[in-house]
C-alpha positions as CSV (number, residue, x, y, z in Angstrom):
1,M,21.7,-13.5,55.6
2,P,19.9,-14.5,52.4
3,G,21.7,-14.3,49.1
4,R,20.5,-12.5,46.0
5,E,19.1,-15.7,44.5
6,D,17.1,-16.3,47.7
7,I,15.7,-12.8,47.8
8,F,14.9,-13.0,44.1
9,T,13.1,-16.4,44.4
10,K,11.1,-15.2,47.4
11,A,10.1,-12.0,45.7
12,M,9.0,-14.0,42.5
13,N,7.0,-16.4,44.6
14,D,5.4,-13.5,46.4
15,G,4.6,-11.9,43.1
16,H,3.1,-15.1,41.7
17,S,1.0,-15.6,44.8
18,A,-0.3,-12.0,44.6
19,A,-1.0,-12.4,40.8
20,W,-2.8,-15.7,41.5
21,D,-5.0,-13.7,43.9
22,Q,-5.3,-10.9,41.4
23,E,-3.7,-8.5,43.8
24,W,-1.9,-6.7,41.0
25,D,-0.4,-3.9,43.1
26,K,1.2,-6.4,45.4
27,A,2.4,-8.4,42.4
28,V,4.0,-5.3,40.9
29,S,5.8,-4.6,44.2
30,A,7.1,-8.1,44.5
31,Y,8.3,-8.3,40.9
32,R,10.1,-4.9,41.4
33,R,11.8,-6.4,44.4
34,A,13.0,-9.4,42.4
35,L,14.2,-7.0,39.6
36,Q,16.3,-5.1,42.2
37,E,18.4,-8.3,42.5
38,F,18.5,-9.2,38.8
39,P,17.4,-6.2,36.7
40,D,17.4,-8.0,33.3
41,Q,15.8,-11.2,34.4
42,P,13.3,-12.0,31.6
43,K,10.8,-14.0,33.6
44,A,10.6,-11.3,36.2
45,L,10.2,-8.6,33.5
46,N,7.4,-10.6,31.8
47,S,5.6,-11.1,35.1
48,L,6.0,-7.4,35.9
49,G,4.6,-6.5,32.4
50,L,1.5,-8.7,33.0
51,A,0.9,-7.2,36.5
52,L,1.3,-3.6,35.2
53,Y,-1.1,-4.4,32.3
54,Q,-3.7,-5.8,34.7
55,L,-3.3,-2.7,36.8
56,G,-4.1,-0.6,33.8
57,E,-0.5,0.8,33.6
58,I,-0.5,0.3,29.9
59,E,2.4,2.5,28.9
60,E,4.7,1.1,31.5
61,A,3.6,-2.5,30.6
62,L,4.5,-1.7,27.0
63,R,7.9,-0.4,27.9
64,T,8.5,-3.4,30.1
65,Y,7.6,-5.9,27.3
66,M,9.8,-3.9,24.8
67,N,12.6,-4.2,27.3
68,V,12.1,-8.0,27.6
69,A,12.0,-8.3,23.8
70,R,15.3,-6.5,23.6
71,I,16.9,-8.7,26.2
72,S,15.4,-12.0,24.9
73,P,15.1,-11.5,21.1
74,D,14.4,-15.2,20.6
75,D,11.4,-15.2,22.9
76,P,8.2,-14.4,20.8
77,M,6.0,-13.8,23.8
78,P,7.1,-10.3,24.7
79,M,6.8,-9.3,21.0
80,E,3.3,-10.7,20.9
81,K,2.5,-8.6,24.0
82,V,4.0,-5.5,22.4
83,A,1.7,-6.2,19.4
84,Q,-1.4,-6.6,21.5
85,I,-0.8,-3.5,23.6
86,S,0.2,-1.4,20.7
87,E,-3.0,-2.4,18.9
88,R,-5.0,-1.5,22.0
89,T,-3.3,1.9,22.2
90,G,-3.8,2.6,18.5
91,D,-0.2,2.4,17.5
92,L,-0.9,0.1,14.5
93,K,2.5,0.5,12.9
94,T,4.2,-0.9,16.0
95,A,1.5,-3.5,16.4
96,V,2.0,-4.8,12.8
97,E,5.8,-4.9,13.1
98,A,5.7,-6.6,16.5
99,A,3.1,-9.2,15.4
100,M,5.1,-9.9,12.3
101,R,8.3,-10.5,14.3
102,A,6.4,-12.6,16.9
103,G,5.0,-14.7,14.1
104,D,8.4,-15.2,12.6
105,I,9.9,-16.2,15.9
106,F,7.1,-18.6,16.7
107,F,7.5,-20.2,13.3
108,K,11.2,-20.7,13.8
109,Q,10.3,-22.4,17.0
110,R,7.9,-24.6,15.1
111,D,4.8,-23.2,16.9
112,T,2.8,-22.9,13.7
113,D,-0.5,-22.1,15.4
114,K,0.9,-19.1,17.2
115,A,2.8,-18.0,14.1
116,L,-0.4,-18.1,12.1
117,E,-2.3,-16.2,14.8
118,N,0.2,-13.4,14.8
119,W,0.4,-13.2,11.0
120,L,-3.4,-13.1,10.9
121,R,-3.3,-10.2,13.3
122,V,-1.0,-8.4,10.9
123,T,-3.4,-8.9,8.0
124,N,-6.4,-7.8,10.1
125,L,-4.5,-4.6,11.0
126,N,-3.1,-4.1,7.6
127,P,-5.0,-6.0,4.9
128,D,-2.4,-5.0,2.2
129,H,0.6,-6.6,4.1
130,S,1.7,-8.9,1.3
131,V,4.5,-10.5,3.3
132,A,2.1,-11.7,6.1
133,H,-0.4,-12.9,3.5
134,S,2.5,-14.8,1.8
135,R,3.6,-16.5,5.0
136,L,0.0,-17.4,5.8
137,A,-0.5,-18.9,2.3
138,Q,2.7,-20.9,2.4
139,V,2.1,-22.3,5.9
140,H,-1.6,-23.1,5.2
141,E,-0.6,-24.9,2.0
142,K,2.1,-27.0,3.8
143,L,-0.5,-27.9,6.5
144,G,-3.0,-29.0,3.9
145,H,-5.4,-26.1,4.7
146,T,-6.2,-25.7,1.0
147,Q,-9.1,-23.2,1.3
148,Q,-7.1,-20.9,3.6
149,A,-4.1,-21.1,1.3
150,V,-6.2,-20.2,-1.7
151,T,-7.8,-17.3,0.1
152,E,-4.3,-15.9,1.0
153,Y,-3.0,-16.4,-2.5
154,L,-6.0,-14.5,-3.9
155,A,-5.4,-11.7,-1.3
156,I,-1.8,-11.4,-2.6
157,A,-3.1,-11.4,-6.2
158,S,-5.5,-8.5,-5.3
159,I,-2.7,-6.5,-3.7
160,L,-0.4,-7.1,-6.7
161,Q,-3.2,-6.2,-9.1
162,R,-3.8,-2.9,-7.3
163,A,0.0,-2.2,-7.6
164,G,-0.2,-2.8,-11.3
165,N,1.9,-6.0,-11.3
166,S,-0.2,-8.1,-13.7
167,E,2.5,-10.8,-14.2
168,K,2.8,-11.6,-10.5
169,T,-1.0,-11.3,-10.1
170,K,-1.5,-14.0,-12.7
171,E,1.2,-16.1,-10.9
172,M,-0.7,-16.0,-7.6
173,V,-4.1,-16.7,-9.2
174,D,-2.5,-19.7,-11.0
175,K,-1.1,-20.9,-7.7
176,A,-4.6,-20.7,-6.2
177,Q,-6.0,-22.5,-9.2
178,S,-3.5,-25.3,-8.9
179,L,-4.7,-25.9,-5.3
180,L,-8.5,-25.6,-5.9
181,P,-9.1,-25.9,-9.7
182,N,-12.9,-25.6,-9.4
183,S,-13.1,-22.8,-6.9
184,P,-15.6,-20.1,-7.8
185,E,-13.3,-17.5,-6.1
186,V,-10.4,-18.5,-8.3
187,K,-12.6,-18.5,-11.4
188,Q,-13.8,-15.0,-10.5
189,A,-10.2,-13.8,-10.0
190,Q,-9.2,-15.2,-13.4
191,T,-11.7,-13.0,-15.1
192,Q,-10.5,-9.8,-13.5
């Protein structure tokens, strides 16, 4: 009689085969069988989330990814999926929070490209998210992406200016100027 690990492995393999063939209903069934053996197995939950999403079962896919994020808090992938699905369903608050968290986790794992991608998603969804702009500015600056860093520092300056914080606004404009002294955008920001 096969053990739990054998049943789990067979079900996962069946699920992956079905997913490969884009037979998402079969994939969902197989991943559910795997999860009967090990209900909190992150790989099986992630696979189920994807299969549900592909089937158009958006709400259940979202719940599944949220569950994986809870079980595996150091894995940025489920948080990124929560952000993407929440954005698609119009829950921008959750999308912003999840993308911010995913970006932070990716950054801790030294995956700067994925971190930048998630923080950029935050600023696209909420242009006034100063923390995301700040992280983008600092990382772009460290990577030598001067123009992108300047753009982000000026975005922060604009947010601070609208909030009435002229001292911090000047600090951000000065930071941008130190990176690109002859930038027309910086010169324009200095006159405002």
